[in-house]
C-alpha positions as CSV (number, residue, x, y, z in Angstrom):
1,M,57.5,174.1,223.3
2,S,58.1,176.8,220.8
3,D,57.6,180.7,221.3
4,Y,54.7,181.9,219.3
5,T,55.0,185.7,219.2
6,A,53.8,188.2,216.5
7,K,56.8,187.9,214.3
8,D,55.2,184.1,213.4
9,L,52.0,185.9,211.7
10,Q,52.5,185.9,208.2
11,V,51.0,188.5,206.3
12,M,50.1,187.8,202.5
13,E,50.2,190.8,200.5
14,G,48.1,191.7,197.5
15,L,46.8,188.9,195.7
16,D,49.4,186.3,197.0
17,A,46.6,184.5,199.6
18,I,44.5,183.5,196.8
19,R,47.3,181.6,195.1
20,K,48.7,180.4,198.8
21,R,45.0,178.8,199.2
22,P,42.9,179.1,196.1
23,G,40.4,176.7,197.1
24,M,39.1,179.3,199.4
25,Y,37.9,181.0,196.3
26,I,37.3,178.8,193.8
27,G,36.4,175.8,195.5
28,T,39.3,173.5,193.6
29,T,42.2,173.5,191.7
30,G,40.7,170.8,189.4
31,I,38.6,171.2,186.4
32,R,35.6,172.7,188.5
33,G,38.1,175.5,189.4
34,L,39.3,176.3,186.2
35,H,35.9,176.9,184.7
36,H,35.2,179.0,188.0
37,L,37.6,181.7,186.5
38,L,35.6,181.8,183.3
39,W,32.2,182.2,184.9
40,E,33.8,184.9,187.2
41,I,34.6,187.1,184.0
42,V,31.4,185.8,182.1
43,D,29.2,186.9,185.0
44,N,30.7,190.6,184.7
45,S,29.5,191.1,181.6
46,V,26.2,188.9,182.2
47,D,25.5,191.6,185.0
48,E,26.5,194.6,182.6
49,A,23.6,192.8,180.3
50,A,20.9,192.0,183.2
51,N,20.9,195.7,184.1
52,G,20.3,197.0,180.2
53,Y,23.8,198.0,179.7
54,A,24.9,195.3,177.1
55,S,23.5,193.1,174.5
56,E,25.9,190.8,173.3
57,I,28.9,188.9,175.0
58,T,31.5,186.8,173.3
59,V,33.5,183.9,174.7
60,Q,36.7,182.5,172.9
61,L,39.0,179.4,173.6
62,H,42.3,179.6,171.9
63,S,45.1,177.2,171.0
64,D,46.8,178.0,173.7
65,N,44.3,177.4,176.5
66,S,43.8,181.2,176.9
67,V,40.3,182.5,177.1
68,T,38.7,185.9,176.0
69,V,35.6,187.1,177.1
70,E,34.3,190.5,175.5
71,D,31.0,192.5,175.9
72,D,29.3,195.7,174.5
73,G,28.7,197.1,178.0
74,R,29.9,200.2,179.5
75,G,33.6,199.6,180.0
76,I,35.3,199.1,183.2
77,P,35.8,202.7,184.7
78,P,39.5,203.6,183.4
79,D,39.4,206.9,185.5
80,T,41.9,207.1,188.5
81,H,40.3,205.9,192.0
82,D,40.3,208.7,194.6
83,K,41.7,207.1,197.6
84,L,44.0,204.7,195.9
85,G,45.3,206.7,193.1
86,I,45.2,204.0,190.4
87,S,42.7,203.3,187.4
88,G,39.4,201.5,188.0
89,V,40.6,198.8,185.9
90,E,43.5,198.1,188.1
91,V,41.8,198.3,191.3
92,V,39.1,195.6,189.9
93,F,41.9,193.2,188.6
94,T,44.3,193.8,192.0
95,Q,42.1,194.8,195.0
96,L,40.1,192.3,196.7
97,H,36.5,193.7,197.8
98,A,36.7,196.0,195.3
99,G,34.2,196.6,192.7
100,G,30.6,198.3,191.9
101,K,28.0,195.7,193.4
102,F,28.2,196.6,197.1
103,D,25.5,199.2,196.5
104,N,22.7,199.4,193.9
105,H,23.9,202.4,192.5
106,A,25.9,200.8,189.1
107,Y,23.7,197.7,189.6
108,N,20.6,196.8,190.5
109,Y,20.8,193.4,190.2
110,S,24.2,191.2,190.3
111,G,25.6,187.9,190.5
112,G,29.0,189.1,191.8
113,L,28.5,190.4,195.6
114,H,32.0,190.1,197.1
115,G,34.0,191.8,194.6
116,V,36.8,189.1,194.5
117,G,35.9,187.8,190.8
118,A,38.1,189.6,188.8
119,A,41.1,190.0,191.2
120,V,40.8,186.0,191.6
121,V,41.2,185.5,187.9
122,N,44.4,187.8,187.7
123,A,45.8,186.0,191.0
124,L,45.5,182.5,189.2
125,S,46.6,183.2,185.8
126,E,49.8,183.5,184.3
127,Y,48.4,186.8,182.7
128,V,45.7,189.1,182.3
129,N,45.3,191.5,179.3
130,V,42.1,194.2,179.8
131,E,40.9,196.4,177.3
132,V,38.3,198.8,177.7
133,A,36.4,201.2,175.2
134,V,34.8,204.1,177.1
135,D,33.8,207.5,175.4
136,G,35.5,207.1,172.1
137,K,38.9,205.9,173.3
138,L,40.4,202.5,173.6
139,Y,42.7,201.4,177.2
140,R,44.6,198.7,177.6
141,Q,46.4,197.2,180.9
142,E,48.6,194.0,181.3
143,F,49.0,192.0,184.5
144,K,51.4,189.1,185.1
145,S,52.2,186.2,187.6
146,Y,55.8,185.5,187.7
147,L,58.7,183.9,189.3
148,G,60.8,186.6,191.1
149,T,64.6,186.4,192.2
150,D,63.5,185.9,195.8
151,G,61.9,182.3,194.5
152,K,58.1,183.2,195.3
153,I,55.5,183.8,192.6
154,H,54.2,187.0,192.4
155,S,50.6,187.2,191.4
156,G,48.9,189.4,189.2
157,K,51.1,192.4,188.7
158,P,50.4,195.3,186.5
159,T,53.2,195.3,184.0
160,T,52.4,199.2,182.9
161,P,49.4,201.7,184.4
162,L,46.4,201.8,182.1
163,E,47.4,203.2,178.8
164,E,45.2,205.1,176.3
165,V,46.0,203.2,173.0
166,G,43.8,204.6,170.6
167,R,40.3,205.6,169.3
168,T,37.3,203.6,168.8
169,R,33.7,203.7,168.2
170,K,32.8,200.6,170.2
171,H,32.2,200.7,174.0
172,G,32.8,197.6,176.5
173,S,35.3,195.5,178.5
174,K,37.7,192.8,176.9
175,V,39.4,190.5,178.9
176,H,41.9,187.8,177.9
177,F,43.4,185.5,180.5
178,L,45.6,182.3,180.6
179,P,44.7,180.1,183.7
180,D,48.4,179.5,185.3
181,K,49.3,175.7,184.8
182,R,51.2,176.2,188.0
183,V,48.0,176.0,189.9
184,F,45.4,174.0,188.1
185,E,45.6,170.1,187.3
186,T,44.6,171.1,183.7
187,I,44.0,174.4,182.1
188,N,42.3,173.0,179.0
189,M,38.4,173.8,179.5
190,S,35.6,171.6,178.7
191,Y,33.7,172.9,175.5
192,D,30.7,171.3,176.2
193,T,30.5,172.5,180.0
194,V,31.3,175.9,178.8
195,N,28.4,175.8,175.9
196,R,26.1,174.6,178.5
197,R,26.6,177.3,180.9
198,I,26.6,179.6,178.0
199,R,23.4,178.6,176.4
200,E,21.6,178.7,180.0
201,L,22.8,182.3,180.4
202,A,21.1,183.2,177.2
203,F,17.9,181.5,178.4
204,L,17.7,183.4,181.7
205,N,18.6,186.8,179.6
206,K,16.2,186.9,176.9
207,G,17.1,189.2,174.1
208,I,20.9,189.0,174.8
209,K,23.2,187.3,172.2
210,F,25.8,185.1,173.2
211,N,28.6,183.8,170.9
212,L,30.9,181.0,172.1
213,I,34.0,180.2,169.7
214,D,36.4,177.4,170.2
215,S,39.5,177.6,167.9
216,R,42.0,175.4,170.0
217,E,41.8,172.7,167.6
218,R,43.0,173.6,164.1
219,G,40.7,172.5,161.3
220,N,38.0,172.1,163.6
221,R,36.6,175.7,164.9
222,K,33.3,175.4,166.5
223,E,30.9,178.3,167.0
224,N,27.7,178.6,168.5
225,T,25.3,181.8,169.0
226,Y,22.4,181.8,171.5
227,C,19.8,184.4,171.5
228,F,16.1,183.4,173.0
229,E,13.5,185.9,172.5
230,G,11.2,183.8,174.7
231,G,13.9,183.1,177.7
232,I,13.1,180.9,180.1
233,S,9.9,179.7,178.1
234,D,12.1,178.5,175.6
235,F,14.3,176.8,178.3
236,V,11.1,174.7,179.5
237,A,10.3,173.8,175.9
238,L,13.8,172.7,175.4
239,L,13.7,170.7,178.7
240,N,10.7,169.1,177.6
241,T,11.8,168.3,173.8
242,D,11.7,164.6,174.7
243,K,9.0,164.3,176.5
244,T,5.2,164.3,175.5
245,T,3.5,168.1,177.0
246,L,-0.1,168.1,177.9
247,Y,-0.3,171.7,176.5
248,E,1.5,174.3,174.4
249,P,3.2,176.8,174.8
250,P,4.9,176.8,178.4
251,I,2.6,178.9,180.9
252,V,4.6,182.5,181.8
253,L,4.3,184.3,184.9
254,S,6.1,187.4,185.7
255,G,6.0,190.6,187.2
256,K,7.8,192.9,189.9
257,S,7.0,193.2,193.6
258,G,8.8,195.7,195.5
259,N,12.4,195.5,193.8
260,I,12.3,191.9,193.1
261,L,11.8,190.7,189.5
262,V,10.0,187.3,189.4
263,E,9.7,185.5,186.1
264,I,8.5,181.9,185.9
265,A,7.9,179.4,183.1
266,V,5.8,176.1,183.8
267,Q,4.8,173.5,181.4
268,H,3.4,169.6,182.1
269,N,4.3,166.6,180.7
270,D,2.9,162.9,180.8
271,S,5.7,161.8,183.1
272,F,5.1,161.1,186.4
273,N,8.3,163.1,187.8
274,D,9.2,166.9,188.2
275,S,11.8,169.3,187.2
276,I,12.2,172.5,189.0
277,F,15.1,174.6,188.5
278,S,15.3,178.0,190.1
279,Y,17.8,181.0,189.8
280,V,18.6,184.2,191.5
281,N,20.6,186.9,189.5
282,N,21.2,184.1,186.7
283,I,23.0,182.0,189.5
284,P,21.8,178.3,190.0
285,T,19.8,177.7,193.5
286,T,20.0,173.9,193.3
287,E,19.0,173.2,196.7
288,G,16.1,175.8,196.4
289,G,15.1,178.3,198.9
290,T,12.4,180.6,199.9
291,H,11.9,181.4,196.0
292,E,10.9,177.9,195.4
293,T,9.1,177.7,198.6
294,G,6.7,180.7,197.5
295,F,6.2,179.3,193.9
296,K,4.9,175.9,195.4
297,A,2.8,177.6,198.1
298,A,0.9,179.9,195.7
299,Y,0.9,177.6,192.7
300,S,-1.2,175.0,195.0
301,K,-3.5,177.6,196.4
302,V,-4.4,179.0,193.1
303,L,-4.9,175.6,191.5
304,N,-7.1,174.1,194.3
305,E,-9.4,177.4,194.1
306,Y,-9.6,176.8,190.3
307,C,-10.8,173.2,191.3
308,R,-13.3,174.0,193.6
309,N,-14.6,176.9,191.6
310,N,-15.0,174.7,188.6
311,G,-16.5,171.7,190.5
312,I,-13.5,169.5,190.2
313,L,-13.1,169.4,193.8
314,K,-16.2,168.7,195.9
315,D,-16.6,170.7,199.3
316,K,-16.2,167.7,201.0
317,D,-12.8,166.5,199.2
318,A,-9.7,167.3,200.3
319,S,-7.2,170.0,198.8
320,L,-4.9,168.8,196.6
321,Q,-1.1,169.0,197.7
322,F,1.7,170.3,195.7
323,D,3.0,166.7,195.4
324,D,0.0,166.5,193.1
325,F,0.6,169.3,191.2
326,R,4.4,168.6,190.8
327,E,3.6,165.1,188.8
328,G,5.0,165.9,185.3
329,I,5.8,169.7,186.0
330,T,8.9,171.3,184.4
331,A,9.5,174.7,185.8
332,V,12.2,177.5,185.6
333,V,12.0,180.1,188.6
334,S,14.0,183.2,187.8
335,L,14.5,185.7,190.2
336,K,16.6,189.1,189.9
337,M,16.8,190.7,193.4
338,Q,19.2,193.1,195.6
339,N,21.3,191.9,198.8
340,V,20.9,188.7,197.9
341,Q,21.7,186.1,201.0
342,F,22.5,182.2,199.8
343,E,22.9,179.3,202.4
344,G,23.3,175.8,202.7
345,Q,26.0,173.6,202.6
346,T,27.3,174.8,198.9
347,K,25.8,178.2,199.2
348,T,23.2,177.4,196.6
349,K,20.1,178.1,198.6
350,L,18.2,181.5,198.7
351,G,17.5,182.6,202.1
352,N,16.1,186.2,201.6
353,T,12.6,185.7,203.5
354,E,11.2,188.5,201.4
355,A,11.8,186.6,198.2
356,R,8.7,184.2,199.5
357,P,6.2,186.7,199.4
358,A,7.3,188.4,196.3
359,V,6.9,185.1,194.1
360,E,3.4,184.2,196.0
361,A,2.1,187.7,194.8
362,V,3.1,187.5,191.0
363,V,2.1,183.7,190.8
364,S,-1.1,184.4,192.5
365,E,-2.1,187.1,190.4
366,Q,-0.8,186.1,187.0
367,F,-1.7,182.5,187.6
368,T,-5.2,183.3,188.7
369,K,-5.6,185.2,185.4
370,Y,-4.1,182.8,183.1
371,L,-6.7,179.9,184.9
372,E,-9.6,182.3,184.1
373,D,-8.9,183.0,180.8
374,L,-11.1,180.7,178.6
375,K,-8.8,180.3,175.6
376,N,-6.8,178.6,178.2
377,A,-9.6,176.4,179.5
378,A,-8.0,173.1,177.8
379,S,-4.3,173.6,179.2
380,S,-6.0,174.5,182.6
381,Q,-8.4,171.3,182.9
382,A,-5.3,169.0,181.7
383,I,-3.2,170.6,184.9
384,A,-6.4,169.7,187.3
385,Q,-6.8,166.4,185.6
386,K,-3.3,165.3,186.1
387,A,-3.0,166.6,189.6
388,L,-6.1,164.4,190.3
389,G,-4.6,161.3,188.8
390,A,-1.6,162.2,191.1
391,A,-3.5,162.3,193.9
392,K,-5.4,159.3,193.5
393,A,-2.2,157.3,192.6
394,R,-0.7,159.0,196.0
395,E,-3.6,157.7,198.2
396,A,-3.1,154.4,196.7
397,A,0.6,154.7,197.5
398,R,-0.1,155.7,200.9
399,K,-0.3,152.2,202.6
400,A,2.6,151.0,200.6
401,K,4.6,154.1,202.0
402,S,3.7,153.8,205.3
403,L,4.8,150.2,205.0
404,A,8.0,151.2,204.0
405,R,8.3,153.7,207.0
406,D,7.5,150.8,209.2
407,K,10.9,149.6,210.1
408,N,10.1,146.2,211.7
409,K,7.5,145.0,208.7
410,L,10.0,146.1,206.3
411,E,13.0,144.5,207.7
412,N,11.2,141.6,208.8
413,E,9.8,140.8,205.0
414,P,12.1,141.5,202.2
415,L,15.6,142.0,204.0
416,V,15.6,138.8,205.9
417,G,18.7,136.8,204.8
418,K,19.4,139.3,202.1
419,L,21.2,142.7,204.0
420,S,24.1,141.6,205.8
421,S,24.6,144.6,208.2
422,C,27.9,145.6,209.5
423,I,28.4,145.5,213.2
424,G,30.3,148.9,213.8
425,K,28.2,152.3,215.0
426,N,30.8,154.8,213.1
427,Y,28.4,156.4,210.5
428,V,31.4,158.4,209.2
429,I,33.0,155.1,207.8
430,Q,29.7,152.8,207.6
431,E,29.5,151.8,203.5
432,L,27.0,149.8,201.9
433,F,27.5,147.7,199.0
434,I,24.6,147.2,196.4
435,V,25.7,144.4,194.5
436,E,24.3,142.5,191.3
437,G,23.6,139.2,191.8
438,D,23.4,136.2,194.6
439,S,26.7,135.0,193.7
440,A,28.6,138.3,193.6
441,G,26.8,139.1,197.1
442,G,27.8,136.0,198.4
443,S,31.4,136.5,197.9
444,A,30.9,140.0,199.1
445,K,29.6,139.0,202.3
446,Q,32.4,136.9,203.0
447,G,35.2,139.1,201.7
448,R,33.9,142.6,203.3
449,D,35.1,144.2,206.4
450,R,32.1,143.4,209.2
451,M,32.9,146.1,211.2
452,F,32.0,149.1,208.7
453,Q,30.9,147.4,205.5
454,A,27.1,146.1,205.0
455,I,26.2,143.9,201.5
456,L,22.7,144.0,200.0
457,P,22.8,141.6,197.0
458,L,20.1,142.3,194.3
459,R,18.2,139.0,193.1
460,G,17.0,140.9,190.0
461,K,17.3,143.8,187.8
462,P,15.3,146.6,189.2
463,Q,12.3,148.3,187.4
464,N,13.4,151.6,185.4
465,V,11.7,154.3,187.8
466,E,11.4,156.8,184.9
467,K,8.8,154.6,183.7
468,K,6.5,154.1,186.7
469,N,4.7,156.0,189.2
470,V,5.5,155.7,192.9
471,D,3.1,152.8,193.9
472,E,4.5,150.9,191.1
473,V,8.2,151.5,192.5
474,L,7.3,150.7,195.8
475,A,5.8,147.3,194.8
476,N,9.0,146.4,193.6
477,E,10.8,144.7,196.4
478,E,14.6,145.6,195.4
479,Y,13.6,149.4,195.9
480,R,12.1,148.7,199.0
481,S,14.9,146.8,200.1
482,I,17.0,149.8,199.4
483,I,15.1,152.1,201.1
484,T,14.7,150.1,204.3
485,A,18.3,149.4,204.2
486,L,19.1,153.4,203.9
487,G,16.5,154.2,206.6
488,T,15.8,157.6,205.0
489,S,12.6,157.1,203.2
490,F,12.0,158.6,200.0
491,G,10.5,161.3,197.7
492,S,9.1,164.1,199.5
493,G,9.8,162.6,202.8
494,F,13.3,161.6,202.3
495,D,15.6,162.4,205.5
496,R,18.8,162.4,205.3
497,S,19.6,163.0,208.7
498,S,18.3,159.0,209.1
499,L,20.9,157.8,206.6
500,K,22.6,154.9,207.8
501,Y,25.9,154.8,205.5
502,H,28.0,157.5,204.6
503,K,29.1,155.5,201.3
504,V,26.2,153.8,199.2
505,I,28.0,151.8,196.5
506,I,26.8,150.3,193.7
507,L,29.1,147.5,192.4
508,S,27.8,145.5,189.2
509,D,29.3,143.7,186.6
510,A,31.5,145.5,183.7
511,D,29.4,144.5,181.1
512,Q,26.4,145.7,179.2
513,D,23.9,144.3,182.1
514,G,25.8,145.7,184.9
515,A,26.2,149.4,183.0
516,H,22.1,149.1,182.6
517,I,21.6,148.2,186.3
518,R,23.8,151.2,187.4
519,A,21.9,153.2,185.4
520,I,18.9,152.1,186.7
521,L,19.9,152.6,190.1
522,L,21.3,156.2,189.4
523,T,18.1,156.9,188.1
524,F,16.0,155.9,191.3
525,F,18.3,157.6,193.4
526,Y,18.1,160.8,191.2
527,R,14.3,160.8,191.3
528,Y,13.9,159.7,194.9
529,M,16.6,160.5,196.7
530,K,18.4,163.1,194.6
531,E,19.9,164.7,197.9
532,L,22.5,161.0,198.4
533,I,23.7,162.4,195.2
534,T,24.4,166.4,196.0
535,E,25.9,165.3,199.2
536,G,28.4,163.1,197.7
537,H,27.3,159.7,199.4
538,V,26.8,157.7,196.2
539,Y,29.8,156.0,194.4
540,I,30.5,153.5,191.7
541,G,32.7,150.6,192.6
542,L,35.4,149.6,189.8
543,P,36.1,145.6,189.8
544,P,39.0,144.7,187.8
545,L,38.8,143.7,183.9
546,Y,41.6,141.3,183.8
547,K,44.1,139.3,186.4
548,V,47.5,138.7,185.3
549,E,49.9,136.0,186.7
550,H,53.7,136.1,186.0
551,N,56.2,134.8,188.0
552,K,53.8,133.7,190.6
553,E,52.9,137.7,191.3
554,V,49.1,138.4,190.5
555,T,48.3,142.0,189.1
556,Y,44.8,143.3,188.8
557,L,44.2,145.5,185.7
558,Y,40.8,147.7,185.2
559,S,41.1,148.6,181.5
560,D,42.3,147.4,177.8
561,E,44.7,150.2,178.1
562,E,46.2,149.1,181.2
563,L,46.4,145.8,180.1
564,A,48.4,146.9,176.9
565,E,50.7,148.9,178.7
566,F,51.4,146.2,181.7
567,T,51.8,143.4,178.9
568,A,53.8,144.9,176.5
569,G,57.4,143.2,176.3
570,L,55.9,140.9,178.8
571,K,56.3,137.0,178.2
572,G,55.2,133.9,180.2
573,Y,51.9,135.2,181.8
574,T,48.6,133.7,182.3
575,L,45.5,136.1,181.4
576,Q,42.1,135.9,183.0
577,R,39.1,138.0,181.7
578,Y,36.5,138.7,184.3
579,K,33.0,138.5,182.8
580,G,31.4,139.2,186.3
581,L,32.1,139.7,189.9
582,G,30.7,136.3,190.7
583,E,33.8,134.7,189.0
584,M,36.1,136.2,191.9
585,N,36.5,134.7,195.6
586,P,35.9,136.4,198.5
587,E,39.7,137.2,198.9
588,Q,39.8,138.4,195.5
589,L,36.7,140.6,195.4
590,W,38.2,142.1,199.0
591,D,41.4,143.0,197.8
592,T,40.4,144.4,194.3
593,T,37.0,146.2,194.8
594,M,36.3,146.5,198.5
595,N,39.5,147.0,200.4
596,P,39.8,151.1,201.1
597,E,43.6,150.5,200.3
598,H,43.3,149.3,196.9
599,R,40.1,150.0,195.4
600,S,38.9,152.6,193.0
601,L,35.4,154.2,193.6
602,L,34.1,156.8,191.1
603,Q,31.9,159.3,193.0
604,V,28.8,160.4,191.7
605,T,27.8,164.0,191.3
606,I,25.8,166.5,189.1
607,E,27.6,169.0,187.3
608,D,24.8,170.4,185.1
609,V,21.3,169.6,186.7
610,T,19.5,170.6,183.3
611,E,21.8,168.4,181.4
612,A,21.4,165.5,184.0
613,E,17.8,165.7,183.5
614,R,17.9,165.9,179.6
615,R,20.3,162.9,179.7
616,L,17.8,160.8,181.8
617,T,15.0,161.4,179.7
618,V,16.6,160.7,176.9
619,L,18.4,157.8,177.8
620,M,15.6,155.9,180.3
621,G,12.5,157.6,179.0
622,D,9.9,156.0,177.0
623,K,10.4,157.7,173.7
624,V,12.5,155.7,171.5
625,E,13.6,158.0,168.8
626,P,15.8,160.2,171.0
627,R,17.5,157.5,172.5
628,K,18.3,156.0,169.1
629,E,19.8,159.1,168.1
630,Y,21.9,159.5,171.0
631,I,23.3,156.1,170.8
632,K,24.1,156.7,167.0
633,Q,25.9,160.1,167.9
634,Y,28.0,158.8,170.9
635,A,28.1,155.0,170.8
636,D,31.7,153.7,169.9
637,F,30.7,150.5,167.8
638,D,34.2,149.7,167.1
639,N,35.0,149.4,171.0
């Protein structure tokens, strides 16, 4: 055994630890981590705006893939820090856990909590140039990461102290940085991703002007400016653009309880689905939390009181549940608060206990006033009647739902001769393939590894759940089979801990029908088992498009590009184009699509929940025109 002494302990100085383990700070060095750098700088500017010190924020993407973020806030402090003897700018960009957001003196509400954001950006960039305008003076400082003579990369070193470079009438901060290509898989940011987040921030900070400029492509400069005086009310209206709403405009519930600012916008549509999006200090809380719990509790209580006071519910009637009120609801819940505590696996769930009573107090007061106002009588009635209809459907579905939970009945009915379970008991490696068609299902059953792979063939195309209520969904044998096979139940009764398979793999033909089946199944999972997607359990299998035989060797190719590259200059080969999974024998299906050593899988994730919601509505909803427009804009009819 080798000796283990103090000399073996490595001390990472300055920002070097960030570059050594970037995943600890930005999650990944892929495209998400790249965008995370931008969000760190943008969030600093947004914090200035959210606290009333800035009114305009500009983001510009440059041709060399560098980025500039500028605001008209107070500017990063240029004066010298008492203890460190360097400027406030240098402190912010070179010191971990340094900033003005640890107490509530400089910022009442802040998305940045740990004081590492600017320093992380500096550590993972080739260069960072900072300009601050304070008290009529313009200051500048540059930081660089370089390869030293010792063969090591030195991260985020200041090339000069902060310098006063002129006079100005402006005020605020300007940060220009180039992500380091030695760190990231790509440094080319996605315009669509940046644009969606900038627009979202504009909704969440009403009256603040956001400019986005993309000057990367010569002759194709893109510019967007967002400023929403209606704030999250405009946000909800946008989310319901392609839906039929029950009333106009959205209901806005806002107020302050203690030090917590609460703002909620609500509007119902005629669909059977709910869309609730929540934020704390502009940070999406995709896993919900105490603020969402408070909203649901108060919303249900106030509406039940309204229904009883107006004779919609009789004394003998049971109270309605939030599941009834949520049908067709689109809501945005936004909080501004201090000392935010996040929990959950992805730190996107609010854990502060004081948030629930604060939200309940504001909703109870504001929503009661809204419902009692006679000018809102029509919309109040529409909400109540929508909930009553949902309650009736819920009762009608109760028996079907209990049937779905009754393992013996369901397994003995639709799954006999259909699901081929795996024989192993190791959940971590177990996989369920949902396969299009009996023929492909038969090949998959014969070709699989029975120890960890289960097969569930679909005998027909399932229904589009976006156009069906819950009892109609449960009446569909294919969905009942999926629910039973997974063992999790669904909807509000979904139980992730009962999931039988770590991977749920959709395997369909590489044609239009196969793509439609994938879309239908993904819609079902998103609406009734969203946690499967958010926790990374849903995959799409990629079967090959071509089989090429040359000199008795077989090669499988998965795209037209692969085929063109492989066959360039190749002579004397035979080519087979697979029209469907059913054309493959069990050995071929195993080799190409099911064998973990050779196959390719796409993991399904949700990068932007509001965009996912919009696309589901457009592509799977009952309005034809938005779908036509989407197809005209994005479909490639030449391919």
